[in-house]
C-alpha positions in Angstrom: 0.0 0.0 0.0 2.8 2.4 0.9 4.7 1.6 -2.3 1.5 2.3 -4.4 1.0 5.7 -2.7 4.7 6.6 -3.3 4.4 5.7 -7.0 1.5 8.1 -7.3 3.7 11.0 -6.4 5.2 13.2 -9.1 8.8 12.4 -10.1 10.3 15.5 -8.5 8.5 14.8 -5.2 9.0 11.0 -5.1 12.7 10.8 -5.8 13.9 13.4 -3.3 11.6 11.8 -0.7 13.1 8.4 -1.4 16.6 9.8 -1.3 16.0 11.5 2.1 14.4 8.3 3.6 17.2 6.1 2.2 20.0 8.3 3.4 18.6 8.8 6.9 17.9 5.1 7.4 21.1 4.0 5.9 23.3 6.2 8.0 21.3 5.4 11.2 21.5 1.6 10.6 25.2 1.8 9.8 25.8 3.7 13.0 24.0 1.1 15.0 25.8 -1.7 13.2 29.2 -0.2 14.1 28.4 0.5 17.7 26.8 -3.0 18.2 29.2 -4.9 15.9 26.2 -6.3 14.0 27.1 -7.6 10.6 23.5 -8.2 9.6 22.6 -4.6 10.4 25.7 -3.5 8.4 24.5 -5.4 5.4 21.1 -3.8 5.7 22.6 -0.3 6.0 24.7 -0.9 2.8 21.5 -1.9 1.0 19.8 1.4 1.9 22.9 3.4 0.9 23.1 1.7 -2.4 19.4 2.2 -3.0 19.9 5.9 -2.2 22.9 6.2 -4.6 20.8 4.7 -7.4 18.0 7.2 -6.8 20.5 10.1 -6.8 21.9 8.9 -10.2 18.3 8.8 -11.6 17.7 12.3 -10.5 21.0 13.6 -11.9 20.2 11.9 -15.2 16.8 13.5 -15.3 18.3 17.0 -14.6 20.8 16.6 -17.4 18.0 15.6 -19.8 15.9 18.6 -18.8 18.8 21.0 -19.3 19.8 19.5 -22.7 16.6 18.5 -24.5 16.9 16.6 -27.8 16.8 19.1 -30.8 13.9 18.8 -33.2 14.6 17.5 -36.8 16.1 20.6 -38.7 15.4 19.3 -42.2 11.7 18.8 -41.8 11.3 22.1 -39.9 13.1 24.0 -42.7 10.9 22.4 -45.4 7.7 23.4 -43.7 8.9 27.0 -43.2 9.9 27.3 -46.9 6.6 26.0 -48.1 4.7 28.4 -45.9 6.7 31.4 -47.2 6.1 30.3 -50.9 2.4 30.1 -50.6 1.6 33.8 -50.3 -2.0 34.6 -49.7 -2.7 30.9 -48.9 -3.5 31.8 -45.3 -1.9 33.1 -42.2 1.7 32.0 -41.5 1.6 29.2 -38.9 3.3 29.9 -35.6 6.2 27.9 -34.2 5.6 24.4 -33.0 5.2 24.9 -29.3 5.2 21.6 -27.2 2.4 21.1 -24.8 2.9 22.7 -21.4 4.3 20.3 -18.9 4.1 20.3 -15.1 5.6 23.3 -13.2 9.2 22.3 -12.4 9.5 25.1 -9.7 6.3 24.0 -8.1 7.5 20.4 -7.9 10.8 21.5 -6.5 9.2 23.6 -3.8 6.9 20.7 -2.9 9.9 18.3 -2.7 11.8 20.6 -0.4 8.7 21.0 1.8 8.2 17.2 2.0 11.9 16.6 2.8 11.8 19.4 5.4 8.7 17.9 7.1 10.4 14.5 7.2 13.5 15.9 8.7 11.5 17.8 11.3 9.6 14.6 12.2 12.9 12.7 12.6 14.2 15.5 14.8 11.1 15.8 17.0 10.4 12.0 17.3 13.1 11.2 19.9 11.8 14.1 22.1 8.1 13.1 21.9 8.1 9.3 21.6 9.4 7.1 24.5 13.0 5.9 24.0 14.2 2.3 24.1 15.3 2.9 27.7 11.8 4.0 28.7 10.4 0.8 27.2 13.0 -1.3 28.9 12.3 0.2 32.3 8.7 -1.2 32.2 9.7 -4.6 30.9 10.6 -5.9 34.3 9.8 -4.1 37.6 10.9 -4.8 41.1 8.3 -6.4 43.4 6.0 -3.8 44.9 3.9 -6.0 47.2 3.4 -5.9 50.9 6.5 -4.7 52.8 7.9 -7.5 55.0 9.5 -6.7 58.4 13.3 -6.6 58.1 15.4 -9.1 60.1 16.9 -7.9 63.3 20.3 -7.6 61.7 19.0 -4.6 59.7 17.9 -2.9 62.9 21.5 -3.2 64.3 23.1 -1.8 61.2 23.2 2.0 60.7 21.6 3.1 57.4 21.5 -0.4 55.9 20.5 -1.0 52.3 17.6 -3.2 51.6 16.9 -5.6 48.8 14.2 -3.4 47.5 16.5 -0.3 47.4 19.2 -2.3 45.6 16.7 -3.5 43.1 15.4 0.0 42.3 18.9 1.3 41.9 20.0 -1.7 39.7 16.9 -1.9 37.5 18.0 1.2 35.4 16.6 1.9 31.9 20.2 2.0 30.6 21.4 -1.1 32.3 21.4 -3.1 29.0 23.5 -0.4 27.3 26.0 -0.4 30.2 26.3 -4.2 29.6 27.0 -3.6 25.9 23.7 -5.1 24.8 21.5 -2.1 24.2 18.9 -4.0 22.3 17.9 -6.3 25.1 15.0 -6.0 27.6 15.1 -7.1 31.2 13.1 -10.3 31.8 13.0 -10.2 35.6 14.1 -8.0 38.5 14.1 -8.9 42.2 15.5 -7.8 45.5 15.9 -9.7 48.8 16.9 -8.5 52.3 19.1 -11.5 53.2 21.2 -12.1 56.3 24.3 -14.2 57.0 24.0 -17.8 58.2 24.4 -16.7 61.8 21.7 -14.0 61.1 23.9 -11.3 62.6 25.1 -9.6 59.4 22.8 -7.9 56.8 23.4 -9.1 53.3 20.8 -7.6 50.9 21.0 -8.3 47.2 19.2 -7.6 44.0 19.3 -9.3 40.6 18.2 -8.3 37.0 18.2 -10.8 34.2 18.5 -10.3 30.5 18.7 -12.8 27.6 22.5 -12.5 27.5 23.7 -11.5 31.0 22.5 -11.6 34.6 23.5 -8.8 36.9 23.6 -9.1 40.7 24.4 -6.4 43.2 24.9 -7.3 46.9 26.1 -5.7 50.1 27.8 -7.2 53.2 27.9 -5.3 56.5 30.7 -7.3 58.0 34.1 -6.2 59.4 36.1 -7.5 56.4 38.0 -4.8 54.6 38.7 -4.8 50.9 42.4 -5.3 51.7 41.6 -8.3 53.8 39.3 -9.6 51.1 42.2 -9.4 48.6 44.5 -11.3 50.9 42.0 -14.1 51.4 41.6 -14.4 47.6 45.3 -14.6 47.1 45.6 -17.2 49.9 43.0 -19.2 48.1 45.2 -19.2 44.9 43.1 -16.7 42.9 45.3 -15.2 40.2 42.9 -12.9 38.2 42.8 -10.1 40.8 43.0 -6.4 40.1 42.9 -3.7 42.8 41.7 -0.2 41.9 39.7 2.8 43.2 36.0 3.2 42.3 34.0 6.3 43.4 36.9 7.2 45.7 36.9 3.9 47.5 39.2 0.9 47.5 37.9 -1.8 45.1 38.9 -5.2 43.6 38.1 -6.9 40.3 38.2 -10.7 40.3 36.8 -13.8 38.6 34.7 -16.5 40.3 32.1 -19.2 39.5 28.4 -19.1 40.3 26.8 -22.0 42.2 24.2 -24.2 40.5 21.8 -26.5 42.2 18.5 -28.2 41.6 15.4 -28.2 43.8 12.9 -31.0 43.9 9.2 -30.4 44.5 8.1 -33.9 45.0 7.6 -36.8 42.6 10.0 -39.1 44.4 13.1 -37.2 43.2 15.6 -35.7 45.6 17.3 -32.4 45.2 20.6 -32.5 43.3 23.9 -31.6 44.7 25.3 -28.1 44.5 27.5 -27.7 41.3 29.8 -25.2 39.9 27.9 -22.8 37.6 29.1 -20.5 34.8 32.1 -18.2 35.5 31.4 -14.7 36.7 33.2 -11.4 36.9 33.0 -9.5 40.2 33.7 -6.0 41.4 33.7 -5.4 45.1 33.8 -1.8 46.3 34.3 -0.8 50.0 31.4 0.7 51.8 33.6 3.2 53.5 36.3 5.5 52.0 38.7 4.5 54.8 38.0 0.8 54.1 36.9 0.0 57.7 34.8 -3.0 56.7 31.9 -4.1 54.5 31.5 -3.8 50.7 29.1 -3.7 47.8 29.6 -6.2 45.0 28.6 -6.1 41.4 28.5 -9.6 39.7 27.9 -10.4 36.1 27.6 -13.8 34.4 25.8 -15.6 31.6 24.7 -19.1 30.9 27.0 -19.3 27.9 30.0 -18.5 30.0 30.7 -15.3 28.1 31.6 -12.2 30.2 31.5 -8.5 29.3 34.5 -6.2 29.4 35.6 -5.0 32.9 34.5 -1.5 31.8 30.9 -2.7 31.9 31.2 -3.6 35.6 32.9 -0.2 36.3 30.1 1.6 34.5 27.4 -0.3 36.4 29.1 0.4 39.7 29.5 4.1 39.0 25.8 4.5 38.0 24.1 2.1 40.4 25.9 2.5 43.7 25.5 6.3 44.1 21.8 5.8 43.4 21.4 3.7 46.6 20.0 5.7 49.5 22.7 6.5 52.1 25.6 5.6 49.8 27.2 9.1 49.7 27.2 9.6 53.5 29.2 6.4 54.2 
């Protein structure tokens, strides 16, 4: 239907319109292909740009033909004119052979410019009026908003503790997929839990957001273990892939680990399976206190395939998510 309507437009309106659409879409798709490293999108962008180049060539050929029209046959014209001059008194001399009047070129040009201008204005206004991808993603998965449960006693003994709900709200950002390097993905689930340590004396809240590619977890531990001590424990355990750094003005450490995988049985005569080693994960632990007096927040990313994002993704998540947690800046 759209193609039929476009074919009904005059040539000098249709062709500039197709050129404008092809160039805008081609450049936009090629930009997304380069940023996302998508070969399929790159091929589609090339198709649009080639189509646009063909339309430009058609318009240029039409302009040259209009500026240099084919001359009329000179011999026939001279014969007619000589015959008319010889027949004196045979009637009035015929006027020159004027071709029928064609469409107004200037009117078509003005219309084409107006259409292209309207299209450009629509493309410029659309991002400010329509919801962006990030706005759509923010509603794809939301943190639980049910009845508030009473926090364990460990949270009452901890000054300004984060809760699972607060971590979930901070982690479930509209731009989280972009920070992970997968801007086209939508969160499938988001949750937060106000956990405690096995002895129920240390608050250990956590939140998790899942995507098709990666899963992101943010947790906090209000223990007396400093980041420096945490690094020493990892080195004592033989961990090699450790990198100490400073994040948000606080001591931090990047390291690799493995998630834990287990199966639960809900009846049917089958027992729960043993705990197994799950996919590898990349972790970033950041001290709760600038002086590293104990406790930390940890960002963990993993995927079922075992692929991991670049460390810059974890740093970007920490720098965006942690300051959004209530009470983070006063620690």
